[in-house]
C-alpha positions in Angstrom: 151.0 223.6 96.5 153.1 220.6 95.6 155.4 220.9 98.6 152.4 220.8 101.0 151.0 217.8 99.3 154.4 216.0 99.5 154.6 216.8 103.2 151.1 215.4 103.9 151.9 212.2 102.0 155.1 211.7 103.9 153.3 212.3 107.2 150.6 209.7 106.3 153.3 207.3 105.3 155.2 207.9 108.5 152.0 207.3 110.5 151.4 203.9 108.8 154.9 202.8 109.3 155.1 203.7 113.0 153.1 200.7 114.4 153.7 197.0 115.0 157.4 196.1 115.4 158.2 199.8 114.6 155.8 201.1 117.1 156.5 204.8 117.8 153.6 206.6 119.5 155.4 209.9 119.3 155.9 209.6 115.6 152.3 208.6 115.0 151.1 211.6 117.1 153.5 214.0 115.3 152.4 212.7 111.9 148.7 213.1 112.8 149.3 216.6 114.2 151.1 217.7 111.1 148.2 216.7 108.9 145.7 218.2 111.2 147.6 221.5 111.3 147.5 221.8 107.6 143.8 220.8 107.3 142.6 223.1 110.1 144.9 226.2 109.6 145.3 226.0 105.8 142.1 224.5 104.7 142.4 226.2 101.3 145.1 223.6 100.5 142.4 220.9 100.4 140.9 222.4 97.3 144.0 221.5 95.4 144.7 217.8 95.6 147.0 217.8 92.6 146.6 215.5 89.5 146.1 212.5 91.8 143.6 214.1 94.2 145.6 213.1 97.2 143.2 214.4 99.8 140.3 212.2 98.7 142.3 209.2 97.6 145.1 209.2 100.2 144.8 211.4 103.2 141.1 211.1 104.2 141.2 207.2 103.9 144.2 207.2 106.3 142.3 209.6 108.6 139.3 207.3 108.5 141.4 204.4 109.8 143.4 206.7 112.1 140.2 207.5 114.0 140.3 204.0 115.4 143.9 204.3 116.8 144.2 203.0 120.3 145.9 206.2 121.4 143.0 208.6 122.1 145.2 211.6 121.5 146.1 210.3 118.0 142.6 209.2 117.2 141.3 212.7 118.2 143.7 214.3 115.8 142.6 212.1 112.9 139.0 212.7 113.8 139.6 216.4 113.3 141.2 215.8 110.0 138.3 213.6 108.9 135.6 216.1 110.0 137.3 219.2 108.7 138.6 217.7 105.5 135.4 215.9 104.9 133.3 219.0 105.1 135.6 220.8 102.6 135.6 217.8 100.2 131.8 217.6 100.3 131.5 221.3 99.5 134.2 221.3 96.8 132.2 219.0 94.5 135.2 217.0 93.4 133.4 213.7 93.2 132.8 213.1 89.5 134.2 209.6 89.7 132.4 208.4 92.8 128.8 208.4 93.9 126.9 208.9 97.2 125.5 211.4 99.6 127.5 210.8 102.8 131.3 211.3 102.9 131.9 207.6 103.6 130.0 206.5 100.6 131.5 209.2 98.4 135.0 207.9 99.3 134.0 204.3 99.4 136.4 203.0 96.6 139.3 204.7 98.3 138.3 203.6 101.8 138.0 200.1 100.5 141.6 200.1 99.2 142.9 201.6 102.5 141.1 199.0 104.6 142.4 196.1 102.5 145.9 197.5 102.6 145.7 197.7 106.4 144.2 194.2 106.7 147.3 192.9 104.9 149.8 194.9 106.9 152.4 193.2 109.0 151.3 195.3 112.0 148.6 193.8 114.2 147.6 197.3 115.3 146.9 198.3 111.7 144.8 195.2 111.2 142.8 196.0 114.2 142.2 199.6 113.0 141.1 198.2 109.6 138.7 195.7 111.3 137.1 198.5 113.3 136.8 200.7 110.2 135.3 197.9 108.2 132.8 197.3 110.9 131.9 200.9 111.0 131.3 200.9 107.3 129.2 197.8 107.5 127.0 199.2 110.3 126.5 202.5 108.4 124.5 200.6 105.7 126.8 201.8 102.9 128.0 198.2 102.0 124.4 197.3 101.2 122.1 197.6 98.1 120.5 200.9 97.5 116.9 201.2 98.6 115.6 201.4 95.0 117.3 198.2 94.0 115.7 196.3 96.9 112.2 197.3 95.9 113.0 196.8 92.2 112.5 200.5 91.2 114.9 201.1 88.3 116.4 204.5 88.2 119.3 205.6 85.9 120.7 208.0 88.5 120.8 205.2 91.1 122.5 202.7 88.8 126.1 203.9 89.2 125.7 204.3 92.9 124.4 200.7 93.1 127.4 199.4 91.1 129.9 201.2 93.3 128.3 199.7 96.4 128.2 196.2 94.9 131.8 196.3 93.8 133.2 197.5 97.1 130.9 195.1 99.1 132.1 192.2 96.9 135.8 193.0 97.3 135.6 193.6 101.1 133.4 190.5 101.7 136.0 188.4 99.8 138.8 189.9 101.9 136.8 189.1 105.1 136.4 185.5 103.8 140.1 185.3 103.1 140.8 186.3 106.7 138.2 184.1 108.3 139.4 181.0 106.4 142.8 181.3 108.1 143.2 179.2 111.2 145.0 181.8 113.3 142.8 183.7 115.8 143.9 187.3 116.7 142.3 190.3 118.4 140.0 191.9 115.9 139.3 188.8 113.8 135.9 188.5 115.3 135.1 192.0 113.8 135.8 190.6 110.3 133.2 187.9 110.9 130.7 190.4 112.1 131.4 192.8 109.2 131.3 189.9 106.7 128.0 188.7 108.2 126.5 192.1 108.0 127.5 192.6 104.3 126.3 189.2 103.3 123.1 189.7 105.2 122.4 193.0 103.5 122.9 191.6 100.0 121.2 188.2 100.3 117.7 189.8 99.9 118.5 190.6 96.3 121.2 187.9 95.7 121.1 185.9 92.5 119.2 182.6 93.0 120.5 179.6 91.2 119.2 176.1 91.2 115.5 177.0 90.7 113.4 178.5 88.0 113.9 181.9 89.7 117.1 183.3 88.4 119.3 186.3 89.3 118.0 189.8 89.4 117.6 190.9 85.8 117.2 194.4 84.6 119.0 197.6 85.4 120.6 196.5 88.6 122.2 193.3 87.2 126.0 193.1 87.8 128.7 190.5 88.0 129.8 192.1 91.3 127.0 190.6 93.5 128.8 189.8 96.8 126.6 186.8 97.6 124.7 184.1 95.7 121.9 181.7 96.8 122.3 178.3 95.3 120.6 175.0 96.0 122.9 172.1 96.7 126.2 174.1 96.9 127.3 172.9 100.3 130.9 172.3 99.1 131.2 175.8 97.5 132.7 178.8 99.2 132.8 180.8 96.0 130.1 180.0 93.5 131.1 176.7 91.7 134.6 176.3 93.2 134.0 173.2 95.4 136.4 174.7 97.9 135.4 172.6 100.9 135.7 169.4 98.9 139.1 170.3 97.3 140.4 171.5 100.7 138.9 168.7 102.8 142.1 168.0 104.7 142.5 171.6 105.6 138.9 171.9 106.7 139.2 168.8 108.9 141.6 170.5 111.3 138.7 172.6 112.6 137.3 169.5 114.2 140.7 168.3 115.5 140.7 168.5 119.3 144.5 168.9 119.3 144.7 171.8 116.8 146.4 174.9 117.9 144.8 178.1 116.5 148.0 180.0 117.0 149.8 177.6 114.6 149.7 179.2 111.2 148.9 176.4 108.8 149.1 176.7 105.1 145.5 176.8 104.1 146.5 177.6 100.6 149.7 176.6 98.8 152.2 179.3 98.0 150.2 182.0 99.8 151.6 183.5 103.0 149.0 184.6 105.5 149.8 188.2 105.1 152.3 189.5 102.6 152.3 193.1 103.6 151.2 194.2 100.2 150.3 197.9 100.2 149.6 198.2 96.5 146.0 199.2 97.3 147.2 202.3 99.2 150.4 203.7 97.7 151.9 206.3 100.0 155.0 207.3 98.1 155.8 210.9 97.3 153.2 212.7 95.2 155.7 213.1 92.2 156.2 209.4 92.2 152.9 207.7 92.8 150.5 206.8 90.0 146.8 206.5 90.0 145.6 203.4 91.9 144.6 200.4 89.9 141.0 199.2 89.8 140.1 198.2 93.4 139.1 194.7 92.2 142.7 194.1 91.3 144.0 194.8 94.8 142.4 191.6 96.1 145.1 188.9 96.5 143.5 185.7 95.2 143.8 182.5 97.2 145.3 179.8 94.9 142.7 177.3 96.0 139.8 179.7 95.7 138.9 180.8 92.2 137.7 184.2 93.4 137.9 186.4 90.3 134.6 188.2 90.3 132.8 185.2 91.6 130.1 185.7 94.2 130.4 183.9 97.5 128.0 181.1 98.2 125.7 182.0 101.1 125.6 178.4 102.4 129.4 178.1 102.0 129.9 181.3 104.0 127.6 180.1 106.7 129.6 176.8 106.8 132.8 178.7 107.1 131.6 180.7 110.1 130.1 177.6 111.7 133.6 176.0 111.4 135.0 178.9 113.3 132.4 178.6 116.1 132.7 174.9 116.5 136.5 174.6 116.2 138.3 172.9 119.1 141.1 175.0 120.6 144.2 174.0 122.4 143.7 174.2 126.2 146.1 177.1 126.7 144.7 179.4 124.0 143.5 182.7 125.3 140.6 184.6 123.7 139.3 181.7 121.7 136.0 181.4 123.7 134.9 184.9 122.9 135.9 184.4 119.3 133.9 181.2 118.9 130.9 182.8 120.7 131.1 185.8 118.3 131.2 183.5 115.3 128.1 181.6 116.4 126.2 184.8 117.3 127.0 186.4 114.0 126.0 183.2 112.2 122.6 183.5 113.9 122.2 187.1 112.8 123.2 186.1 109.2 120.6 183.4 109.1 117.9 185.7 110.3 118.6 188.0 107.4 117.7 185.4 104.9 114.5 186.9 103.7 113.0 187.5 100.3 112.9 190.9 98.8 109.5 192.3 97.8 108.4 191.1 94.4 111.4 188.8 93.8 110.9 185.5 95.5 107.8 183.6 96.3 107.8 182.3 99.8 108.1 178.7 98.6 111.6 179.3 97.2 112.9 180.6 100.5 111.3 177.7 102.3 113.1 175.3 99.9 116.4 177.1 100.3 116.2 177.4 104.1 115.2 173.7 104.3 118.3 172.7 102.3 120.5 175.0 104.5 118.9 173.5 107.6 119.8 170.0 106.4 123.3 171.1 105.8 124.0 172.9 109.1 121.6 171.5 111.7 123.2 168.1 112.2 126.5 169.6 113.3 124.8 172.0 115.7 122.6 169.3 117.2 125.7 167.1 117.6 127.8 169.8 119.2 125.0 170.7 121.6 124.6 167.0 122.6 128.4 166.7 123.1 128.3 169.8 125.2 126.1 168.1 127.7 128.8 165.4 128.4 130.7 165.6 131.6 134.3 165.8 130.4 137.0 168.4 129.9 136.3 168.8 126.2 132.6 169.5 126.6 131.2 172.6 125.0 131.0 175.6 127.3 127.4 176.7 128.2 127.9 180.0 126.4 128.6 178.2 123.1 125.8 175.8 123.7 123.4 178.7 124.1 124.8 180.4 120.9 124.4 177.1 119.0 120.8 176.9 120.1 120.3 180.4 118.9 121.7 179.4 115.5 119.2 176.5 115.4 116.4 178.8 116.2 117.4 181.0 113.3 117.8 178.0 111.0 114.3 176.6 111.4 112.2 177.1 108.3 108.5 177.6 107.9 106.3 174.5 107.8 109.1 172.3 109.1 108.1 168.7 108.9 105.5 169.2 106.2 106.0 166.2 103.8 104.3 168.2 101.0 107.4 170.4 100.8 110.0 167.8 100.6 110.4 164.3 99.2 113.6 163.8 101.3 113.8 161.3 104.1 113.1 163.0 107.4 116.0 162.5 109.8 115.7 162.9 113.5 116.8 166.5 113.4 114.1 167.4 110.9 111.3 165.8 112.9 109.5 168.7 114.7 108.5 166.6 117.7 112.0 165.2 118.1 113.4 168.7 117.9 110.8 170.0 120.4 111.6 167.3 122.9 115.3 168.1 122.4 114.8 171.8 123.2 112.5 171.2 126.1 114.9 168.7 127.6 117.5 171.4 127.8 115.1 173.8 129.5 116.0 172.2 132.9 119.8 172.7 132.4 121.7 174.2 135.3 123.1 177.0 133.1 120.7 179.9 132.8 121.9 180.8 129.2 121.1 177.3 128.0 117.7 177.4 129.7 116.9 180.7 128.1 118.0 179.9 124.5 116.4 176.4 124.6 113.1 178.0 125.4 113.5 180.6 122.7 114.5 177.8 120.2 111.4 175.8 121.2 109.3 178.9 120.7 110.7 179.5 117.2 110.1 175.8 116.3 106.4 175.9 117.5 105.8 179.1 115.5 107.1 177.5 112.3 106.2 173.8 112.5 103.4 172.4 110.4 100.0 172.8 111.8 99.3 169.1 111.9 101.9 168.6 114.6 100.5 171.3 116.9 97.1 169.5 116.8 98.6 166.5 118.6 98.1 166.1 122.4 101.8 165.2 122.7 102.9 168.6 121.3 100.5 170.5 123.5 101.8 168.7 126.6 105.4 169.4 125.7 104.7 173.1 125.0 102.9 173.4 128.4 105.8 171.7 130.1 108.3 174.1 128.5 106.2 177.2 129.4 105.9 176.0 133.0 109.6 175.6 133.4 110.2 179.0 131.7 107.7 180.8 134.0 109.3 179.3 137.1 112.8 180.5 136.1 
């Protein structure tokens, strides 16, 4: 009844408050045990969620995050709540306002609000839990287009499910972008880059295309909630049309500042604290007091210098933001920055590899044009960083990052690179296939094995995609044989 629901809500609230500066393992364990006892021993209570359906909207989202608690005893308790409560919710049929087959998808709007609330919490532990939960959702293929939308098969029953996914993906991707744009590096931030890259990569196959004759996806699956947009010549946009990198040039420059301190919280946006502890997305007051949650889109705290609204994120701008994270120069005493930078570059490579056309939507020429533009935007910085990494000084790029930068270059290379028939632009050194090939082969003799490995793979990717006329030259054949010889000896 009502008293049980109030007890459960108070237990969930107590759990959320017992971390960070108020860390109390005993209180967290007691709160989780209380909820588990009710769910397991009085499962009939779950059929009555009250007027606000607290089990679906409040308790199970907290359990979903609680499964990632560092305390294994606490996480096990929440796992029992999730498994037992989820099976009852699935059989109760109380899902008229949400769509999906799996429990995670069925609760997606509520999980979305719980994750955002935890990401904005003052507790670092709660943020880490949210990052792990977000990564789990991203890997489960829930924050992705439906299969019917990818193949263009319109279906009325699939439409609402598609919109639910699009909206949650858009809100969570923007929250990831908000966190990534902040200069401070903390444990778990790399997970937000990975989750954001997965979400963006899933949606780019049906993303609206602007700047060419091929426009956005018309028809039954059109929505303003597309998380990502492909747009030619939008290098300065983070969100579609906002010119964020140009407007915030001074803030972006610190990423290249050799003396910057990533632990120094700089004001990336005026009048917007890094985390304000806003928990409006997941109100855990007593049942008699709390109201229905507002629309999940309203829970997103807008950056004053980013006109987010319902704008899609620019694919090229998101890639540039991640690249900034991978190439930023840390202070000498900063711990954990190297794995973070390596994770950023690795996830950028995976994101670039996902840039493929959906069947029946794009002709291959459009993707070649888009990838060529993206290559011209990102490749110069990667080549420059790799070259600087070979210098013998204290600020040189570590071999791990050089290898990851090479991996990004391999993913950036577009089909028929160097073919003048596809571009009227002037060919710079980094877009000349032979110059690039010689650059990669020159690194195949590096003392670091990771660099030798990735330089060979990058050369392989280049050879597979370069225009045929270059492969017919004796010089190219000789360079390829030299690279293969070095690789076989390794």
